[in-house]
All heavy atoms as a GROMACS GRO file, in nm:
protein
  609
    1MET      N    1  -0.201  -1.445  -1.183
    1MET     CA    2  -0.136  -1.323  -1.232
    1MET      C    3  -0.240  -1.238  -1.305
    1MET      O    4  -0.316  -1.287  -1.386
    1MET     CB    5  -0.023  -1.364  -1.326
    1MET     CG    6   0.062  -1.252  -1.370
    1MET     SD    7   0.160  -1.190  -1.234
    1MET     CE    8   0.249  -1.063  -1.312
    2LEU      N    9  -0.238  -1.111  -1.277
    2LEU     CA   10  -0.332  -1.019  -1.342
    2LEU      C   11  -0.275  -0.971  -1.475
    2LEU      O   12  -0.156  -0.946  -1.488
    2LEU     CB   13  -0.359  -0.900  -1.251
    2LEU     CG   14  -0.427  -0.930  -1.119
    2LEU    CD1   15  -0.434  -0.804  -1.034
    2LEU    CD2   16  -0.566  -0.985  -1.141
    3THR      N   17  -0.362  -0.955  -1.572
    3THR     CA   18  -0.321  -0.902  -1.701
    3THR      C   19  -0.303  -0.751  -1.690
    3THR      O   20  -0.345  -0.688  -1.592
    3THR     CB   21  -0.426  -0.932  -1.810
    3THR    OG1   22  -0.545  -0.860  -1.778
    3THR    CG2   23  -0.454  -1.081  -1.820
    4LYS      N   24  -0.243  -0.693  -1.792
    4LYS     CA   25  -0.223  -0.548  -1.795
    4LYS      C   26  -0.358  -0.475  -1.792
    4LYS      O   27  -0.372  -0.372  -1.725
    4LYS     CB   28  -0.145  -0.511  -1.923
    4LYS     CG   29  -0.082  -0.378  -1.919
    4LYS     CD   30   0.038  -0.378  -1.831
    4LYS     CE   31   0.130  -0.264  -1.867
    4LYS     NZ   32   0.241  -0.252  -1.773
    5ALA      N   33  -0.458  -0.531  -1.861
    5ALA     CA   34  -0.592  -0.470  -1.861
    5ALA      C   35  -0.653  -0.474  -1.722
    5ALA      O   36  -0.715  -0.376  -1.678
    5ALA     CB   37  -0.682  -0.542  -1.960
    6HIS      N   38  -0.634  -0.586  -1.650
    6HIS     CA   39  -0.686  -0.595  -1.513
    6HIS      C   40  -0.617  -0.493  -1.422
    6HIS      O   41  -0.681  -0.430  -1.338
    6HIS     CB   42  -0.666  -0.736  -1.457
    6HIS     CG   43  -0.761  -0.837  -1.510
    6HIS    ND1   44  -0.719  -0.944  -1.584
    6HIS    CD2   45  -0.895  -0.847  -1.502
    6HIS    CE1   46  -0.822  -1.016  -1.619
    6HIS    NE2   47  -0.932  -0.958  -1.570
    7LEU      N   48  -0.486  -0.480  -1.438
    7LEU     CA   49  -0.411  -0.384  -1.355
    7LEU      C   50  -0.456  -0.241  -1.380
    7LEU      O   51  -0.467  -0.161  -1.287
    7LEU     CB   52  -0.261  -0.398  -1.380
    7LEU     CG   53  -0.195  -0.525  -1.328
    7LEU    CD1   54  -0.049  -0.532  -1.373
    7LEU    CD2   55  -0.205  -0.534  -1.177
    8LYS      N   56  -0.484  -0.208  -1.506
    8LYS     CA   57  -0.532  -0.073  -1.538
    8LYS      C   58  -0.668  -0.046  -1.475
    8LYS      O   59  -0.692   0.062  -1.420
    8LYS     CB   60  -0.538  -0.053  -1.690
    8LYS     CG   61  -0.402  -0.042  -1.753
    8LYS     CD   62  -0.410  -0.025  -1.903
    8LYS     CE   63  -0.271  -0.015  -1.963
    8LYS     NZ   64  -0.275   0.002  -2.107
    9LYS      N   65  -0.756  -0.146  -1.477
    9LYS     CA   66  -0.887  -0.130  -1.413
    9LYS      C   67  -0.872  -0.120  -1.262
    9LYS      O   68  -0.942  -0.042  -1.196
    9LYS     CB   69  -0.978  -0.247  -1.450
    9LYS     CG   70  -1.023  -0.243  -1.594
    9LYS     CD   71  -1.110  -0.362  -1.627
    9LYS     CE   72  -1.148  -0.360  -1.774
    9LYS     NZ   73  -1.230  -0.475  -1.812
   10TYR      N   74  -0.781  -0.198  -1.205
   10TYR     CA   75  -0.756  -0.192  -1.061
   10TYR      C   76  -0.701  -0.055  -1.023
   10TYR      O   77  -0.739   0.003  -0.921
   10TYR     CB   78  -0.659  -0.303  -1.023
   10TYR     CG   79  -0.648  -0.334  -0.877
   10TYR    CD1   80  -0.749  -0.301  -0.786
   10TYR    CD2   81  -0.536  -0.397  -0.826
   10TYR    CE1   82  -0.737  -0.329  -0.652
   10TYR    CE2   83  -0.524  -0.427  -0.692
   10TYR     CZ   84  -0.624  -0.392  -0.606
   10TYR     OH   85  -0.612  -0.421  -0.474
   11ALA      N   86  -0.613   0.000  -1.107
   11ALA     CA   87  -0.559   0.134  -1.082
   11ALA      C   88  -0.670   0.239  -1.086
   11ALA      O   89  -0.672   0.332  -1.005
   11ALA     CB   90  -0.451   0.167  -1.185
   12ASP      N   91  -0.764   0.223  -1.180
   12ASP     CA   92  -0.880   0.314  -1.186
   12ASP      C   93  -0.957   0.312  -1.055
   12ASP      O   94  -0.996   0.418  -1.003
   12ASP     CB   95  -0.974   0.275  -1.301
   12ASP     CG   96  -0.916   0.304  -1.438
   12ASP    OD1   97  -0.824   0.388  -1.447
   12ASP    OD2   98  -0.963   0.241  -1.535
   13VAL      N   99  -0.979   0.194  -1.001
   13VAL     CA  100  -1.054   0.181  -0.875
   13VAL      C  101  -0.977   0.244  -0.760
   13VAL      O  102  -1.034   0.315  -0.677
   13VAL     CB  103  -1.086   0.033  -0.846
   13VAL    CG1  104  -1.145   0.015  -0.707
   13VAL    CG2  105  -1.180  -0.023  -0.951
   14ILE      N  106  -0.848   0.220  -0.754
   14ILE     CA  107  -0.766   0.277  -0.646
   14ILE      C  108  -0.767   0.429  -0.653
   14ILE      O  109  -0.784   0.497  -0.550
   14ILE     CB  110  -0.622   0.221  -0.652
   14ILE    CG1  111  -0.624   0.074  -0.611
   14ILE    CG2  112  -0.529   0.302  -0.564
   14ILE    CD1  113  -0.491   0.004  -0.630
   15LEU      N  114  -0.751   0.485  -0.772
   15LEU     CA  115  -0.752   0.631  -0.785
   15LEU      C  116  -0.890   0.689  -0.756
   15LEU      O  117  -0.901   0.798  -0.698
   15LEU     CB  118  -0.702   0.672  -0.923
   15LEU     CG  119  -0.553   0.646  -0.946
   15LEU    CD1  120  -0.516   0.671  -1.090
   15LEU    CD2  121  -0.468   0.729  -0.852
   16TRP      N  122  -0.996   0.618  -0.794
   16TRP     CA  123  -1.131   0.663  -0.760
   16TRP      C  124  -1.147   0.666  -0.608
   16TRP      O  125  -1.198   0.763  -0.552
   16TRP     CB  126  -1.236   0.569  -0.820
   16TRP     CG  127  -1.372   0.598  -0.768
   16TRP    CD1  128  -1.459   0.693  -0.811
   16TRP    CD2  129  -1.436   0.533  -0.656
   16TRP    NE1  130  -1.572   0.690  -0.734
   16TRP    CE2  131  -1.561   0.594  -0.638
   16TRP    CE3  132  -1.398   0.431  -0.571
   16TRP    CZ2  133  -1.648   0.555  -0.538
   16TRP    CZ3  134  -1.485   0.391  -0.472
   16TRP    CH2  135  -1.609   0.454  -0.457
   17GLY      N  136  -1.102   0.561  -0.540
   17GLY     CA  137  -1.110   0.557  -0.394
   17GLY      C  138  -1.030   0.667  -0.328
   17GLY      O  139  -1.072   0.725  -0.228
   18LEU      N  140  -0.915   0.697  -0.385
   18LEU     CA  141  -0.831   0.805  -0.331
   18LEU      C  142  -0.903   0.939  -0.339
   18LEU      O  143  -0.904   1.016  -0.243
   18LEU     CB  144  -0.699   0.810  -0.410
   18LEU     CG  145  -0.594   0.908  -0.364
   18LEU    CD1  146  -0.541   0.869  -0.227
   18LEU    CD2  147  -0.481   0.912  -0.465
   19LYS      N  148  -0.966   0.964  -0.453
   19LYS     CA  149  -1.039   1.089  -0.470
   19LYS      C  150  -1.166   1.093  -0.384
   19LYS      O  151  -1.200   1.197  -0.327
   19LYS     CB  152  -1.077   1.108  -0.617
   19LYS     CG  153  -0.960   1.135  -0.707
   19LYS     CD  154  -1.005   1.141  -0.852
   19LYS     CE  155  -0.888   1.150  -0.945
   19LYS     NZ  156  -0.929   1.144  -1.087
   20ALA      N  157  -1.236   0.980  -0.373
   20ALA     CA  158  -1.361   0.975  -0.297
   20ALA      C  159  -1.336   0.991  -0.147
   20ALA      O  160  -1.419   1.047  -0.076
   20ALA     CB  161  -1.434   0.844  -0.325
   21ALA      N  162  -1.222   0.943  -0.099
   21ALA     CA  163  -1.194   0.947   0.044
   21ALA      C  164  -1.146   1.085   0.090
   21ALA      O  165  -1.150   1.116   0.208
   21ALA     CB  166  -1.088   0.842   0.080
   22ARG      N  167  -1.104   1.167  -0.001
   22ARG     CA  168  -1.051   1.299   0.033
   22ARG      C  169  -1.163   1.401   0.037
   22ARG      O  170  -1.246   1.409  -0.054
   22ARG     CB  171  -0.946   1.339  -0.071
   22ARG     CG  172  -0.871   1.464  -0.033
   22ARG     CD  173  -0.760   1.487  -0.133
   22ARG     NE  174  -0.703   1.618  -0.118
   22ARG     CZ  175  -0.579   1.640  -0.080
   22ARG    NH1  176  -0.500   1.539  -0.056
   22ARG    NH2  177  -0.534   1.762  -0.069
   23THR      N  178  -1.163   1.483   0.141
   23THR     CA  179  -1.268   1.584   0.154
   23THR      C  180  -1.247   1.701   0.057
   23THR      O  181  -1.342   1.754   0.003
   23THR     CB  182  -1.275   1.638   0.298
   23THR    OG1  183  -1.146   1.685   0.336
   23THR    CG2  184  -1.317   1.528   0.393
   24GLY      N  185  -1.123   1.739   0.035
   24GLY     CA  186  -1.094   1.848  -0.060
   24GLY      C  187  -1.051   1.790  -0.194
   24GLY      O  188  -1.034   1.670  -0.210
   25LYS      N  189  -1.034   1.878  -0.290
   25LYS     CA  190  -0.991   1.833  -0.422
   25LYS      C  191  -0.839   1.831  -0.430
   25LYS      O  192  -0.771   1.910  -0.364
   25LYS     CB  193  -1.046   1.925  -0.530
   25LYS     CG  194  -1.194   1.911  -0.549
   25LYS     CD  195  -1.235   1.981  -0.676
   25LYS     CE  196  -1.383   1.951  -0.700
   25LYS     NZ  197  -1.424   1.978  -0.834
   26PHE      N  198  -0.788   1.741  -0.511
   26PHE     CA  199  -0.645   1.741  -0.538
   26PHE      C  200  -0.612   1.858  -0.630
   26PHE      O  201  -0.692   1.897  -0.713
   26PHE     CB  202  -0.603   1.610  -0.607
   26PHE     CG  203  -0.596   1.494  -0.513
   26PHE    CD1  204  -0.695   1.398  -0.511
   26PHE    CD2  205  -0.490   1.480  -0.425
   26PHE    CE1  206  -0.689   1.291  -0.424
   26PHE    CE2  207  -0.482   1.374  -0.339
   26PHE     CZ  208  -0.582   1.279  -0.338
   27LYS      N  209  -0.492   1.913  -0.610
   27LYS     CA  210  -0.448   2.025  -0.692
   27LYS      C  211  -0.322   1.985  -0.767
   27LYS      O  212  -0.253   1.889  -0.730
   27LYS     CB  213  -0.418   2.146  -0.604
   27LYS     CG  214  -0.538   2.200  -0.527
   27LYS     CD  215  -0.497   2.313  -0.437
   27LYS     CE  216  -0.415   2.255  -0.328
   27LYS     NZ  217  -0.406   2.313  -0.203
   28LYS      N  218  -0.293   2.058  -0.872
   28LYS     CA  219  -0.171   2.034  -0.946
   28LYS      C  220  -0.052   2.051  -0.851
   28LYS      O  221  -0.054   2.138  -0.762
   28LYS     CB  222  -0.162   2.133  -1.062
   28LYS     CG  223  -0.058   2.095  -1.164
   28LYS     CD  224  -0.072   2.178  -1.289
   28LYS     CE  225   0.030   2.128  -1.389
   28LYS     NZ  226   0.018   2.192  -1.517
   29TYR      N  227   0.046   1.967  -0.866
   29TYR     CA  228   0.170   1.966  -0.787
   29TYR      C  229   0.153   1.909  -0.646
   29TYR      O  230   0.246   1.915  -0.566
   29TYR     CB  231   0.236   2.104  -0.779
   29TYR     CG  232   0.260   2.166  -0.914
   29TYR    CD1  233   0.197   2.284  -0.951
   29TYR    CD2  234   0.345   2.105  -1.006
   29TYR    CE1  235   0.218   2.340  -1.076
   29TYR    CE2  236   0.366   2.160  -1.131
   29TYR     CZ  237   0.303   2.277  -1.165
   29TYR     OH  238   0.324   2.332  -1.289
   30ASP      N  239   0.035   1.853  -0.613
   30ASP     CA  240   0.021   1.784  -0.485
   30ASP      C  241   0.113   1.662  -0.484
   30ASP      O  242   0.138   1.599  -0.587
   30ASP     CB  243  -0.123   1.736  -0.463
   30ASP     CG  244  -0.214   1.843  -0.406
   30ASP    OD1  245  -0.163   1.948  -0.363
   30ASP    OD2  246  -0.336   1.820  -0.403
   31ASN      N  247   0.166   1.630  -0.367
   31ASN     CA  248   0.248   1.510  -0.350
   31ASN      C  249   0.159   1.396  -0.302
   31ASN      O  250   0.079   1.414  -0.210
   31ASN     CB  251   0.358   1.534  -0.247
   31ASN     CG  252   0.457   1.638  -0.294
   31ASN    OD1  253   0.496   1.639  -0.410
   31ASN    ND2  254   0.497   1.725  -0.204
   32ILE      N  255   0.173   1.280  -0.363
   32ILE     CA  256   0.094   1.163  -0.326
   32ILE      C  257   0.189   1.048  -0.300
   32ILE      O  258   0.268   1.009  -0.387
   32ILE     CB  259  -0.006   1.126  -0.437
   32ILE    CG1  260  -0.104   1.241  -0.457
   32ILE    CG2  261  -0.079   0.997  -0.401
   32ILE    CD1  262  -0.204   1.218  -0.566
   33LEU      N  263   0.183   0.993  -0.179
   33LEU     CA  264   0.268   0.882  -0.141
   33LEU      C  265   0.208   0.751  -0.189
   33LEU      O  266   0.090   0.723  -0.165
   33LEU     CB  267   0.285   0.878   0.012
   33LEU     CG  268   0.367   0.763   0.068
   33LEU    CD1  269   0.511   0.771   0.019
   33LEU    CD2  270   0.362   0.764   0.219
   34ILE      N  271   0.288   0.671  -0.257
   34ILE     CA  272   0.247   0.538  -0.302
   34ILE      C  273   0.338   0.437  -0.234
   34ILE      O  274   0.457   0.430  -0.262
   34ILE     CB  275   0.262   0.524  -0.456
   34ILE    CG1  276   0.182   0.630  -0.528
   34ILE    CG2  277   0.220   0.384  -0.500
   34ILE    CD1  278   0.211   0.636  -0.676
   35ARG      N  279   0.282   0.361  -0.140
   35ARG     CA  280   0.357   0.255  -0.072
   35ARG      C  281   0.314   0.123  -0.134
   35ARG      O  282   0.196   0.097  -0.148
   35ARG     CB  283   0.329   0.256   0.077
   35ARG     CG  284   0.381   0.381   0.145
   35ARG     CD  285   0.354   0.374   0.291
   35ARG     NE  286   0.407   0.250   0.343
   35ARG     CZ  287   0.478   0.238   0.452
   35ARG    NH1  288   0.501   0.344   0.524
   35ARG    NH2  289   0.524   0.122   0.493
   36PHE      N  290   0.412   0.040  -0.169
   36PHE     CA  291   0.378  -0.085  -0.237
   36PHE      C  292   0.480  -0.193  -0.204
   36PHE      O  293   0.595  -0.165  -0.168
   36PHE     CB  294   0.372  -0.063  -0.388
   36PHE     CG  295   0.504  -0.022  -0.450
   36PHE    CD1  296   0.584  -0.115  -0.512
   36PHE    CD2  297   0.546   0.110  -0.446
   36PHE    CE1  298   0.706  -0.078  -0.568
   36PHE    CE2  299   0.666   0.148  -0.502
   36PHE     CZ  300   0.747   0.054  -0.563
   37ASP      N  301   0.436  -0.318  -0.213
   37ASP     CA  302   0.524  -0.433  -0.204
   37ASP      C  303   0.582  -0.461  -0.341
   37ASP      O  304   0.526  -0.420  -0.443
   37ASP     CB  305   0.447  -0.558  -0.156
   37ASP     CG  306   0.410  -0.550  -0.010
   37ASP    OD1  307   0.494  -0.504   0.069
   37ASP    OD2  308   0.298  -0.591   0.024
   38LEU      N  309   0.690  -0.536  -0.344
   38LEU     CA  310   0.754  -0.568  -0.471
   38LEU      C  311   0.659  -0.642  -0.565
   38LEU      O  312   0.663  -0.621  -0.686
   38LEU     CB  313   0.880  -0.652  -0.446
   38LEU     CG  314   0.973  -0.670  -0.564
   38LEU    CD1  315   1.015  -0.537  -0.622
   38LEU    CD2  316   1.094  -0.751  -0.523
   39ALA      N  317   0.570  -0.723  -0.509
   39ALA     CA  318   0.474  -0.797  -0.592
   39ALA      C  319   0.378  -0.704  -0.666
   39ALA      O  320   0.320  -0.741  -0.767
   39ALA     CB  321   0.397  -0.896  -0.507
   40ALA      N  322   0.360  -0.582  -0.616
   40ALA     CA  323   0.267  -0.486  -0.676
   40ALA      C  324   0.338  -0.381  -0.761
   40ALA      O  325   0.282  -0.277  -0.792
   40ALA     CB  326   0.186  -0.418  -0.566
   41LYS      N  327   0.460  -0.411  -0.801
   41LYS     CA  328   0.540  -0.315  -0.877
   41LYS      C  329   0.472  -0.271  -1.006
   41LYS      O  330   0.468  -0.152  -1.037
   41LYS     CB  331   0.677  -0.376  -0.910
   41LYS     CG  332   0.766  -0.289  -0.996
   41LYS     CD  333   0.891  -0.361  -1.038
   41LYS     CE  334   0.868  -0.474  -1.134
   41LYS     NZ  335   0.829  -0.439  -1.270
   42ASP      N  336   0.415  -0.365  -1.079
   42ASP     CA  337   0.349  -0.331  -1.206
   42ASP      C  338   0.230  -0.237  -1.183
   42ASP      O  339   0.209  -0.142  -1.258
   42ASP     CB  340   0.303  -0.456  -1.279
   42ASP     CG  341   0.420  -0.542  -1.326
   42ASP    OD1  342   0.532  -0.487  -1.341
   42ASP    OD2  343   0.401  -0.663  -1.347
   43LEU      N  344   0.152  -0.264  -1.079
   43LEU     CA  345   0.038  -0.178  -1.046
   43LEU      C  346   0.088  -0.040  -1.003
   43LEU      O  347   0.032   0.063  -1.043
   43LEU     CB  348  -0.047  -0.241  -0.937
   43LEU     CG  349  -0.167  -0.161  -0.889
   43LEU    CD1  350  -0.264  -0.135  -1.003
   43LEU    CD2  351  -0.234  -0.233  -0.774
   44ALA      N  352   0.194  -0.035  -0.924
   44ALA     CA  353   0.249   0.093  -0.879
   44ALA      C  354   0.299   0.177  -0.996
   44ALA      O  355   0.283   0.300  -0.997
   44ALA     CB  356   0.363   0.069  -0.779
   45GLU      N  357   0.356   0.112  -1.097
   45GLU     CA  358   0.402   0.185  -1.216
   45GLU      C  359   0.286   0.248  -1.292
   45GLU      O  360   0.296   0.361  -1.339
   45GLU     CB  361   0.479   0.090  -1.308
   45GLU     CG  362   0.615   0.050  -1.252
   45GLU     CD  363   0.683  -0.058  -1.334
   45GLU    OE1  364   0.618  -0.120  -1.422
   45GLU    OE2  365   0.803  -0.080  -1.311
   46ILE      N  366   0.175   0.176  -1.301
   46ILE     CA  367   0.057   0.230  -1.369
   46ILE      C  368   0.000   0.348  -1.291
   46ILE      O  369  -0.032   0.452  -1.348
   46ILE     CB  370  -0.050   0.119  -1.388
   46ILE    CG1  371   0.002   0.013  -1.486
   46ILE    CG2  372  -0.181   0.179  -1.437
   46ILE    CD1  373  -0.082  -0.112  -1.491
   47ILE      N  374  -0.010   0.332  -1.159
   47ILE     CA  375  -0.063   0.440  -1.075
   47ILE      C  376   0.028   0.561  -1.081
   47ILE      O  377  -0.018   0.675  -1.088
   47ILE     CB  378  -0.084   0.390  -0.930
   47ILE    CG1  379  -0.197   0.286  -0.928
   47ILE    CG2  380  -0.114   0.505  -0.836
   47ILE    CD1  381  -0.213   0.216  -0.795
   48GLN      N  382   0.160   0.538  -1.080
   48GLN     CA  383   0.255   0.649  -1.089
   48GLN      C  384   0.233   0.727  -1.219
   48GLN      O  385   0.228   0.850  -1.218
   48GLN     CB  386   0.398   0.597  -1.084
   48GLN     CG  387   0.501   0.708  -1.101
   48GLN     CD  388   0.634   0.660  -1.153
   48GLN    OE1  389   0.641   0.562  -1.225
   48GLN    NE2  390   0.739   0.731  -1.115
   49ALA      N  391   0.218   0.656  -1.330
   49ALA     CA  392   0.198   0.723  -1.459
   49ALA      C  393   0.068   0.804  -1.460
   49ALA      O  394   0.064   0.916  -1.511
   49ALA     CB  395   0.196   0.619  -1.572
   50ARG      N  396  -0.037   0.748  -1.401
   50ARG     CA  397  -0.165   0.820  -1.397
   50ARG      C  398  -0.155   0.946  -1.312
   50ARG      O  399  -0.208   1.052  -1.349
   50ARG     CB  400  -0.275   0.728  -1.341
   50ARG     CG  401  -0.298   0.605  -1.422
   50ARG     CD  402  -0.423   0.616  -1.507
   50ARG     NE  403  -0.438   0.502  -1.593
   50ARG     CZ  404  -0.517   0.399  -1.569
   50ARG    NH1  405  -0.589   0.395  -1.460
   50ARG    NH2  406  -0.524   0.299  -1.655
   51ILE      N  407  -0.087   0.936  -1.199
   51ILE     CA  408  -0.073   1.053  -1.111
   51ILE      C  409   0.013   1.160  -1.179
   51ILE      O  410  -0.019   1.279  -1.171
   51ILE     CB  411  -0.015   1.010  -0.974
   51ILE    CG1  412  -0.120   0.929  -0.898
   51ILE    CG2  413   0.029   1.131  -0.893
   51ILE    CD1  414  -0.070   0.867  -0.771
   52LEU      N  415   0.118   1.118  -1.246
   52LEU     CA  416   0.200   1.214  -1.320
   52LEU      C  417   0.120   1.283  -1.429
   52LEU      O  418   0.133   1.405  -1.449
   52LEU     CB  419   0.322   1.144  -1.381
   52LEU     CG  420   0.435   1.110  -1.285
   52LEU    CD1  421   0.535   1.017  -1.353
   52LEU    CD2  422   0.503   1.236  -1.233
   53SER      N  423   0.036   1.207  -1.500
   53SER     CA  424  -0.043   1.267  -1.608
   53SER      C  425  -0.149   1.362  -1.554
   53SER      O  426  -0.198   1.448  -1.628
   53SER     CB  427  -0.108   1.158  -1.693
   53SER     OG  428  -0.207   1.090  -1.620
   54MET      N  429  -0.183   1.351  -1.426
   54MET     CA  430  -0.278   1.441  -1.362
   54MET      C  431  -0.209   1.567  -1.310
   54MET      O  432  -0.272   1.654  -1.252
   54MET     CB  433  -0.351   1.369  -1.248
   54MET     CG  434  -0.440   1.257  -1.297
   54MET     SD  435  -0.495   1.138  -1.170
   54MET     CE  436  -0.548   1.237  -1.037
   55GLY      N  437  -0.076   1.576  -1.329
   55GLY     CA  438  -0.001   1.695  -1.287
   55GLY      C  439   0.041   1.693  -1.142
   55GLY      O  440   0.081   1.796  -1.089
   56MET      N  441   0.034   1.577  -1.079
   56MET     CA  442   0.074   1.567  -0.938
   56MET      C  443   0.204   1.490  -0.927
   56MET      O  444   0.253   1.433  -1.025
   56MET     CB  445  -0.038   1.500  -0.859
   56MET     CG  446  -0.163   1.585  -0.854
   56MET     SD  447  -0.296   1.511  -0.761
   56MET     CE  448  -0.365   1.402  -0.882
   57ASN      N  449   0.262   1.490  -0.808
   57ASN     CA  450   0.393   1.430  -0.785
   57ASN      C  451   0.380   1.302  -0.703
   57ASN      O  452   0.359   1.307  -0.582
   57ASN     CB  453   0.483   1.528  -0.709
   57ASN     CG  454   0.498   1.658  -0.783
   57ASN    OD1  455   0.523   1.660  -0.902
   57ASN    ND2  456   0.482   1.768  -0.711
   58PRO      N  457   0.396   1.186  -0.766
   58PRO     CA  458   0.394   1.062  -0.689
   58PRO      C  459   0.527   1.040  -0.619
   58PRO      O  460   0.634   1.064  -0.676
   58PRO     CB  461   0.369   0.954  -0.795
   58PRO     CG  462   0.424   1.013  -0.919
   58PRO     CD  463   0.405   1.162  -0.910
   59VAL      N  464   0.522   0.998  -0.494
   59VAL     CA  465   0.641   0.964  -0.417
   59VAL      C  466   0.632   0.815  -0.390
   59VAL      O  467   0.543   0.770  -0.318
   59VAL     CB  468   0.646   1.044  -0.285
   59VAL    CG1  469   0.769   1.006  -0.205
   59VAL    CG2  470   0.642   1.193  -0.312
   60LEU      N  471   0.721   0.737  -0.451
   60LEU     CA  472   0.714   0.592  -0.443
   60LEU      C  473   0.801   0.540  -0.329
   60LEU      O  474   0.917   0.582  -0.314
   60LEU     CB  475   0.761   0.530  -0.575
   60LEU     CG  476   0.674   0.567  -0.694
   60LEU    CD1  477   0.750   0.550  -0.823
   60LEU    CD2  478   0.549   0.484  -0.694
   61ARG      N  479   0.745   0.450  -0.249
   61ARG     CA  480   0.817   0.388  -0.138
   61ARG      C  481   0.790   0.239  -0.137
   61ARG      O  482   0.676   0.196  -0.125
   61ARG     CB  483   0.774   0.447  -0.003
   61ARG     CG  484   0.812   0.592   0.015
   61ARG     CD  485   0.964   0.607   0.030
   61ARG     NE  486   1.000   0.744   0.044
   61ARG     CZ  487   1.047   0.821  -0.054
   61ARG    NH1  488   1.061   0.773  -0.174
   61ARG    NH2  489   1.079   0.945  -0.034
   62LEU      N  490   0.895   0.160  -0.150
   62LEU     CA  491   0.884   0.016  -0.142
   62LEU      C  492   0.877  -0.023   0.005
   62LEU      O  493   0.958   0.022   0.086
   62LEU     CB  494   1.005  -0.049  -0.210
   62LEU     CG  495   1.009  -0.199  -0.217
   62LEU    CD1  496   0.892  -0.251  -0.300
   62LEU    CD2  497   1.140  -0.245  -0.276
   63VAL      N  498   0.779  -0.103   0.040
   63VAL     CA  499   0.759  -0.145   0.179
   63VAL      C  500   0.871  -0.242   0.218
   63VAL      O  501   0.913  -0.325   0.138
   63VAL     CB  502   0.620  -0.212   0.194
   63VAL    CG1  503   0.601  -0.266   0.334
   63VAL    CG2  504   0.511  -0.113   0.161
   64ASN      N  505   0.919  -0.230   0.341
   64ASN     CA  506   1.023  -0.320   0.390
   64ASN      C  507   0.976  -0.464   0.390
   64ASN      O  508   0.860  -0.493   0.416
   64ASN     CB  509   1.062  -0.283   0.533
   64ASN     CG  510   1.142  -0.156   0.542
   64ASN    OD1  511   1.193  -0.107   0.442
   64ASN    ND2  512   1.152  -0.102   0.661
   65THR      N  513   1.070  -0.554   0.366
   65THR     CA  514   1.041  -0.696   0.378
   65THR      C  515   1.041  -0.733   0.527
   65THR      O  516   1.097  -0.659   0.610
   65THR     CB  517   1.148  -0.780   0.306
   65THR    OG1  518   1.274  -0.761   0.371
   65THR    CG2  519   1.157  -0.742   0.159
   66PRO      N  520   0.983  -0.846   0.563
   66PRO     CA  521   0.987  -0.888   0.704
   66PRO      C  522   1.131  -0.900   0.756
   66PRO      O  523   1.159  -0.866   0.872
   66PRO     CB  524   0.917  -1.023   0.703
   66PRO     CG  525   0.823  -1.014   0.588
   66PRO     CD  526   0.896  -0.933   0.484
   67GLN      N  527   1.223  -0.946   0.673
   67GLN     CA  528   1.363  -0.958   0.716
   67GLN      C  529   1.424  -0.821   0.744
   67GLN      O  530   1.498  -0.804   0.840
   67GLN     CB  531   1.446  -1.032   0.611
   67GLN     CG  532   1.591  -1.054   0.653
   67GLN     CD  533   1.604  -1.139   0.778
   67GLN    OE1  534   1.541  -1.243   0.789
   67GLN    NE2  535   1.684  -1.094   0.874
   68MET      N  536   1.390  -0.721   0.663
   68MET     CA  537   1.441  -0.585   0.687
   68MET      C  538   1.390  -0.533   0.822
   68MET      O  539   1.467  -0.472   0.897
   68MET     CB  540   1.398  -0.492   0.575
   68MET     CG  541   1.465  -0.516   0.444
   68MET     SD  542   1.392  -0.406   0.320
   68MET     CE  543   1.487  -0.447   0.178
   69ASP      N  544   1.262  -0.554   0.851
   69ASP     CA  545   1.208  -0.510   0.979
   69ASP      C  546   1.276  -0.584   1.095
   69ASP      O  547   1.308  -0.524   1.198
   69ASP     CB  548   1.057  -0.532   0.985
   69ASP     CG  549   0.981  -0.435   0.897
   69ASP    OD1  550   1.033  -0.325   0.869
   69ASP    OD2  551   0.868  -0.468   0.857
   70LYS      N  552   1.298  -0.712   1.078
   70LYS     CA  553   1.365  -0.791   1.182
   70LYS      C  554   1.506  -0.739   1.205
   70LYS      O  555   1.550  -0.726   1.320
   70LYS     CB  556   1.367  -0.939   1.141
   70LYS     CG  557   1.427  -1.029   1.242
   70LYS     CD  558   1.425  -1.175   1.194
   70LYS     CE  559   1.498  -1.262   1.292
   70LYS     NZ  560   1.521  -1.397   1.239
   71ASN      N  561   1.577  -0.706   1.097
   71ASN     CA  562   1.712  -0.653   1.110
   71ASN      C  563   1.715  -0.524   1.190
   71ASN      O  564   1.806  -0.503   1.272
   71ASN     CB  565   1.773  -0.628   0.972
   71ASN     CG  566   1.802  -0.754   0.895
   71ASN    OD1  567   1.810  -0.863   0.953
   71ASN    ND2  568   1.817  -0.742   0.765
   72VAL      N  569   1.617  -0.437   1.169
   72VAL     CA  570   1.612  -0.311   1.243
   72VAL      C  571   1.605  -0.337   1.393
   72VAL      O  572   1.676  -0.277   1.471
   72VAL     CB  573   1.493  -0.224   1.196
   72VAL    CG1  574   1.470  -0.108   1.290
   72VAL    CG2  575   1.517  -0.174   1.055
   73PHE      N  576   1.519  -0.429   1.433
   73PHE     CA  577   1.499  -0.454   1.575
   73PHE      C  578   1.613  -0.535   1.636
   73PHE      O  579   1.644  -0.519   1.753
   73PHE     CB  580   1.365  -0.523   1.599
   73PHE     CG  581   1.248  -0.432   1.573
   73PHE    CD1  582   1.169  -0.451   1.462
   73PHE    CD2  583   1.221  -0.326   1.657
   73PHE    CE1  584   1.062  -0.366   1.436
   73PHE    CE2  585   1.115  -0.240   1.633
   73PHE     CZ  586   1.036  -0.261   1.522
   74GLU      N  587   1.676  -0.620   1.559
   74GLU     CA  588   1.784  -0.702   1.614
   74GLU      C  589   1.920  -0.634   1.610
   74GLU      O  590   2.002  -0.655   1.698
   74GLU     CB  591   1.795  -0.834   1.537
   74GLU     CG  592   1.681  -0.929   1.564
   74GLU     CD  593   1.698  -1.062   1.493
   74GLU    OE1  594   1.788  -1.076   1.407
   74GLU    OE2  595   1.619  -1.150   1.523
   75LEU      N  596   1.944  -0.551   1.510
   75LEU     CA  597   2.078  -0.498   1.489
   75LEU      C  598   2.096  -0.351   1.521
   75LEU      O  599   2.208  -0.301   1.516
   75LEU     CB  600   2.120  -0.523   1.343
   75LEU     CG  601   2.115  -0.670   1.299
   75LEU    CD1  602   2.143  -0.681   1.150
   75LEU    CD2  603   2.211  -0.754   1.380
   76SER      N  604   1.988  -0.280   1.550
   76SER     CA  605   2.006  -0.138   1.578
   76SER      C  606   1.996  -0.108   1.725
   76SER      O  607   1.960  -0.188   1.805
   76SER     CB  608   1.904  -0.056   1.502
   76SER     OG  609   1.773  -0.086   1.544
   0.00000   0.00000   0.00000
């Protein structure tokens, strides 16, 4: 299990990578999609807070579980 300090450092690295991978600069009010598994909920909360403090809009999406994906293919 990662400590809160580790999660904050990990969030710093993820946000650095997000900025480094983008050719243009982020602007205020940009929408940023955050997809995460339930196990990464604590990290997603930290990243959401950082994105909000930067003046951008995080859009959070919990990734489907394998059973949810199976249900789609079997029942729809």
